[in-house]
C-alpha positions as CSV (number, residue, x, y, z in Angstrom):
1,M,27.1,-9.3,-1.6
2,A,26.8,-8.9,2.3
3,K,24.8,-5.6,1.8
4,V,22.2,-7.6,-0.4
5,I,22.0,-10.4,2.1
6,L,21.3,-7.8,5.0
7,R,18.8,-6.0,2.9
8,E,16.9,-9.2,2.2
9,M,17.0,-10.2,5.7
10,R,15.6,-6.9,6.9
11,K,12.8,-7.2,4.4
12,I,11.9,-10.8,5.8
13,I,12.0,-9.5,9.2
14,C,9.7,-6.7,8.4
15,V,7.2,-9.1,6.6
16,V,7.2,-11.1,9.7
17,I,6.4,-8.2,11.8
18,A,3.6,-7.2,9.5
19,S,2.3,-10.9,9.6
20,V,2.1,-10.8,13.4
21,L,0.3,-7.3,13.2
22,Y,-2.1,-8.5,10.7
23,G,-2.8,-11.8,12.5
24,F,-3.3,-9.9,15.8
25,S,-5.7,-7.5,14.2
26,I,-7.9,-10.3,12.8
27,S,-7.8,-12.3,16.1
28,N,-8.5,-9.4,18.4
29,F,-10.5,-6.8,16.5
30,L,-12.3,-8.6,13.6
31,H,-13.1,-12.0,15.2
32,G,-13.7,-10.3,18.6
33,A,-16.3,-7.9,17.1
34,G,-17.6,-10.1,14.3
35,L,-16.2,-7.7,11.7
36,L,-14.9,-8.6,8.2
37,A,-11.8,-7.1,6.5
38,G,-12.1,-6.4,2.8
39,G,-10.6,-8.4,0.0
40,F,-9.6,-12.1,0.2
41,T,-9.3,-11.8,3.9
42,G,-13.0,-10.7,4.2
43,V,-14.0,-13.4,1.7
44,S,-12.2,-16.0,3.8
45,L,-13.7,-14.8,7.2
46,L,-17.0,-14.7,5.5
47,G,-16.5,-18.4,4.3
48,Q,-15.7,-19.2,7.9
49,Q,-18.9,-17.7,9.2
50,V,-21.1,-19.2,6.5
51,L,-19.7,-22.7,7.2
52,L,-20.1,-22.3,11.0
53,K,-23.8,-20.9,10.7
54,F,-25.1,-23.1,7.9
55,A,-23.0,-26.3,8.3
56,D,-21.9,-26.2,11.9
57,I,-18.2,-26.5,10.6
58,S,-15.4,-24.6,12.2
59,I,-12.2,-24.4,10.1
60,P,-9.0,-22.3,10.4
61,L,-8.7,-19.1,8.4
62,S,-5.5,-20.5,6.7
63,V,-7.4,-23.4,5.2
64,I,-9.5,-20.9,3.0
65,Y,-7.2,-18.0,2.8
66,I,-4.0,-19.7,1.4
67,P,-5.8,-21.7,-1.5
68,L,-7.8,-18.6,-2.3
69,N,-4.6,-16.7,-3.1
70,A,-3.1,-19.2,-5.5
71,V,-4.4,-17.7,-8.7
72,P,-3.5,-14.0,-7.8
73,A,0.0,-15.2,-6.7
74,L,0.5,-16.9,-10.1
75,I,-0.5,-13.8,-11.9
76,S,1.9,-11.8,-9.5
77,F,4.7,-14.1,-10.2
78,K,4.3,-13.7,-14.0
79,F,3.6,-10.0,-14.3
80,I,4.9,-8.2,-11.2
81,G,7.9,-9.9,-9.8
82,K,9.3,-13.2,-8.6
83,R,10.8,-12.0,-5.3
84,F,7.8,-9.8,-4.7
85,T,5.5,-12.9,-4.9
86,I,7.7,-15.0,-2.8
87,Y,7.7,-12.4,0.0
88,S,4.0,-12.0,-0.4
89,L,3.5,-15.8,-0.1
90,I,5.5,-15.6,3.2
91,M,3.1,-12.9,4.4
92,I,0.0,-14.7,3.3
93,V,0.9,-18.0,5.0
94,L,2.2,-16.4,8.3
95,S,-0.5,-13.8,8.7
96,S,-3.3,-16.3,8.3
97,T,-1.5,-18.8,10.6
98,F,-1.0,-16.0,13.3
99,A,-4.7,-15.2,12.9
100,D,-5.4,-18.8,13.9
101,I,-3.0,-19.1,16.8
102,I,-2.9,-15.6,18.5
103,P,-5.4,-15.6,21.3
104,N,-8.2,-13.0,21.5
105,L,-7.3,-10.8,24.5
106,H,-10.8,-9.3,24.7
107,L,-9.3,-5.7,24.6
108,T,-12.7,-4.1,24.0
109,N,-16.3,-5.0,23.1
110,D,-16.9,-1.7,21.4
111,M,-17.5,-2.3,17.7
112,L,-16.5,1.2,16.7
113,L,-13.2,0.9,18.5
114,C,-12.6,-2.5,17.0
115,A,-13.3,-1.1,13.4
116,V,-11.0,2.0,13.8
117,F,-8.1,0.3,15.4
118,G,-8.5,-3.0,13.6
119,G,-8.4,-0.9,10.3
120,I,-5.5,1.2,11.5
121,I,-3.3,-1.9,12.5
122,N,-4.4,-3.7,9.2
123,G,-3.2,-0.7,7.2
124,V,0.0,-0.4,9.0
125,A,0.7,-4.1,8.4
126,I,-0.1,-3.8,4.8
127,A,1.9,-0.8,4.3
128,I,5.0,-2.4,6.0
129,C,4.6,-5.2,3.4
130,L,4.3,-2.9,0.5
131,L,7.4,-0.9,1.7
132,N,9.4,-4.0,1.6
133,N,8.1,-5.2,-1.8
134,A,5.4,-7.6,-0.5
135,T,1.8,-7.6,0.0
136,S,-0.8,-9.3,2.1
137,G,-2.3,-11.0,-1.0
138,G,-5.6,-11.2,-2.7
139,T,-6.9,-7.9,-3.9
140,D,-3.5,-6.3,-2.9
141,F,-2.1,-8.3,-5.8
142,I,-4.7,-6.8,-8.1
143,S,-4.1,-3.3,-6.8
144,I,-0.4,-3.5,-7.4
145,F,-1.0,-5.0,-11.0
146,I,-3.3,-2.1,-12.0
147,S,-0.9,0.4,-10.5
148,E,2.2,-1.1,-12.3
149,H,0.5,-1.4,-15.6
150,Y,-1.7,1.8,-15.7
151,G,0.2,4.1,-13.4
152,K,-2.7,4.8,-11.0
153,D,-3.1,4.6,-7.4
154,A,-5.8,1.8,-7.4
155,W,-6.5,1.5,-3.6
156,D,-9.9,3.6,-4.0
157,Y,-11.0,1.1,-6.5
158,I,-10.2,-1.8,-4.3
159,L,-12.0,-0.1,-1.5
160,A,-15.0,0.0,-3.7
161,G,-14.8,-3.7,-4.5
162,N,-14.2,-4.6,-0.7
163,I,-17.4,-2.6,0.2
164,V,-19.4,-4.9,-2.1
165,V,-18.1,-8.0,-0.3
166,L,-19.1,-6.4,3.0
167,L,-22.5,-5.5,1.8
168,F,-23.0,-9.2,0.7
169,S,-22.1,-10.0,4.3
170,G,-24.7,-7.7,5.5
171,L,-27.3,-9.5,3.5
172,L,-26.2,-12.9,5.0
173,F,-25.8,-11.9,8.5
174,D,-26.5,-8.3,10.0
175,W,-26.1,-4.9,8.7
176,T,-24.5,-3.5,11.9
177,G,-21.4,-5.7,11.5
178,A,-21.2,-5.0,7.8
179,M,-21.4,-1.1,8.2
180,Y,-18.8,-1.2,11.0
181,S,-16.6,-3.3,8.6
182,I,-16.7,-0.7,6.0
183,I,-15.5,1.8,8.7
184,L,-12.7,-0.7,9.3
185,Q,-11.9,-1.0,5.7
186,F,-11.9,2.9,5.0
187,A,-9.5,3.3,8.0
188,S,-7.2,0.6,6.6
189,T,-7.2,2.1,3.1
190,T,-6.5,5.7,4.4
191,V,-3.5,4.4,6.4
192,I,-2.1,2.6,3.4
193,Q,-2.4,5.7,1.2
194,L,-0.8,7.8,3.9
195,L,2.2,5.5,4.4
196,Y,2.6,4.0,0.9
197,R,2.9,6.6,-1.8
198,R,4.7,4.8,-4.6
199,Y,2.0,5.3,-7.1
200,Q,1.2,8.8,-6.1
201,K,3.0,11.5,-8.0
202,Q,4.0,15.1,-7.6
203,T,5.2,17.7,-9.9
204,L,8.3,19.9,-9.2
205,F,8.7,23.4,-10.5
206,I,12.2,24.5,-9.5
207,I,13.6,28.1,-10.2
208,T,17.4,27.8,-10.1
209,K,20.7,29.3,-11.2
210,K,22.2,25.8,-11.7
211,P,19.8,24.1,-14.0
212,E,22.4,21.3,-15.2
213,E,23.3,20.5,-11.7
214,V,19.8,20.2,-10.4
215,Y,18.7,18.1,-13.3
216,S,21.6,15.7,-12.6
217,V,20.3,15.4,-9.0
218,I,16.8,14.6,-10.2
219,K,18.1,12.0,-12.7
220,E,20.4,10.5,-10.2
221,C,17.8,10.3,-7.4
222,T,14.7,9.2,-9.3
223,N,15.7,8.3,-12.8
224,H,13.1,10.8,-14.2
225,D,13.6,13.4,-16.8
226,G,13.0,17.2,-16.5
227,T,12.2,20.0,-18.9
228,L,14.0,23.3,-18.8
229,F,12.0,26.5,-19.3
230,K,13.6,29.9,-19.8
231,G,11.8,32.9,-18.3
232,V,12.1,36.4,-16.9
233,G,11.6,37.2,-13.1
234,L,9.1,40.1,-13.2
235,Y,10.5,41.7,-9.9
236,K,14.1,42.3,-11.2
237,G,13.5,41.7,-14.9
238,K,16.3,39.0,-15.0
239,E,16.4,35.7,-16.9
240,R,15.4,32.7,-14.8
241,N,15.8,28.9,-15.3
242,M,12.7,26.8,-14.4
243,I,13.0,23.0,-14.3
244,Y,9.7,21.0,-14.6
245,S,9.7,17.3,-13.5
246,V,7.2,14.8,-12.2
247,V,8.4,12.2,-9.5
248,S,6.9,9.6,-7.3
249,S,5.6,10.9,-3.9
250,D,7.9,8.5,-2.1
251,E,10.9,10.1,-3.7
252,I,9.9,13.7,-3.1
253,R,11.7,14.2,0.3
254,R,15.0,12.7,-0.8
255,V,15.0,14.6,-4.1
256,I,14.2,18.0,-2.6
257,S,16.8,17.5,0.1
258,K,19.5,16.8,-2.6
259,I,18.4,19.7,-4.6
260,K,18.7,22.1,-1.8
261,E,22.1,20.9,-1.2
262,C,23.1,21.5,-4.7
263,D,21.4,25.0,-4.9
264,P,20.5,26.3,-1.4
265,N,18.9,29.5,-3.0
266,C,16.7,27.7,-5.4
267,F,12.9,28.1,-5.4
268,I,10.8,24.9,-5.4
269,N,7.1,24.5,-5.8
270,V,5.6,21.0,-5.2
271,M,2.2,20.1,-6.6
272,K,0.1,16.9,-6.4
273,S,-0.4,15.3,-9.8
274,E,-3.7,13.6,-10.1
275,E,-2.8,11.6,-13.3
276,V,0.2,11.4,-15.6
277,M,-0.1,10.1,-19.2
278,G,2.8,9.3,-21.3
279,N,6.2,7.5,-20.3
280,F,6.8,7.7,-16.6
281,Y,9.5,5.5,-15.1
282,R,8.5,3.3,-12.3
283,R,11.1,1.2,-10.4
284,P,10.3,-2.4,-11.0
285,N,9.2,-4.8,-8.3
286,S,11.9,-7.4,-8.0
């Protein structure tokens, strides 16, 4: 029980840290350079700009961002996970609040630097959330939903949708800011894919003298199955055992380490899997 409480506290602390980073990025890099993020954050920032320009009304980001996430949060609550949604709501409320209250430190006026570093910090913040079973809301909910139900890494699709929002911003305001915002979104998506690899898959080919023990390690570490092939090593002409298995990319280091402990002399070939069809176990979001 104590371990569960500590684990949940750690997750909440990580979500708070991610919220601060996200809010800092919006306040100092996006607002400071007139850039937009993608997704619902971008829509909210665009709404702020539209109201300010055409109605001379200035409202906090949280006033737009929090209600905008209501429907995606309900979908997430029903189809992804209750605890996942609750942590995500904490992130949504805190990050938009921090974006409103953290002062702009005027770190730089260079739009390219703002786009690159703003994107990097955004990506790190979102990745921290995802690694702790939460999200920053909006299109991230949609991405997780697609990934959970179709087994695909959906961040590239979300990037394409975000670019549409940014192009619309270019039509309303200026193309320079919109194009730099696309760079920001690309940097953010790249960082997320680098740090969060739950929905990326890799294939293992393992030549081993201990097939049963190695399979037990794979099953215990990942809950994935494996297939045993019998073959002949051409160099010595001896019979060889090869285990074929597909695991999530975020599991690969741990399972390889355990396999090497089990059979230090085994030969392991790791290949990136673009797409897997059929039954593939995915740990549920709580």
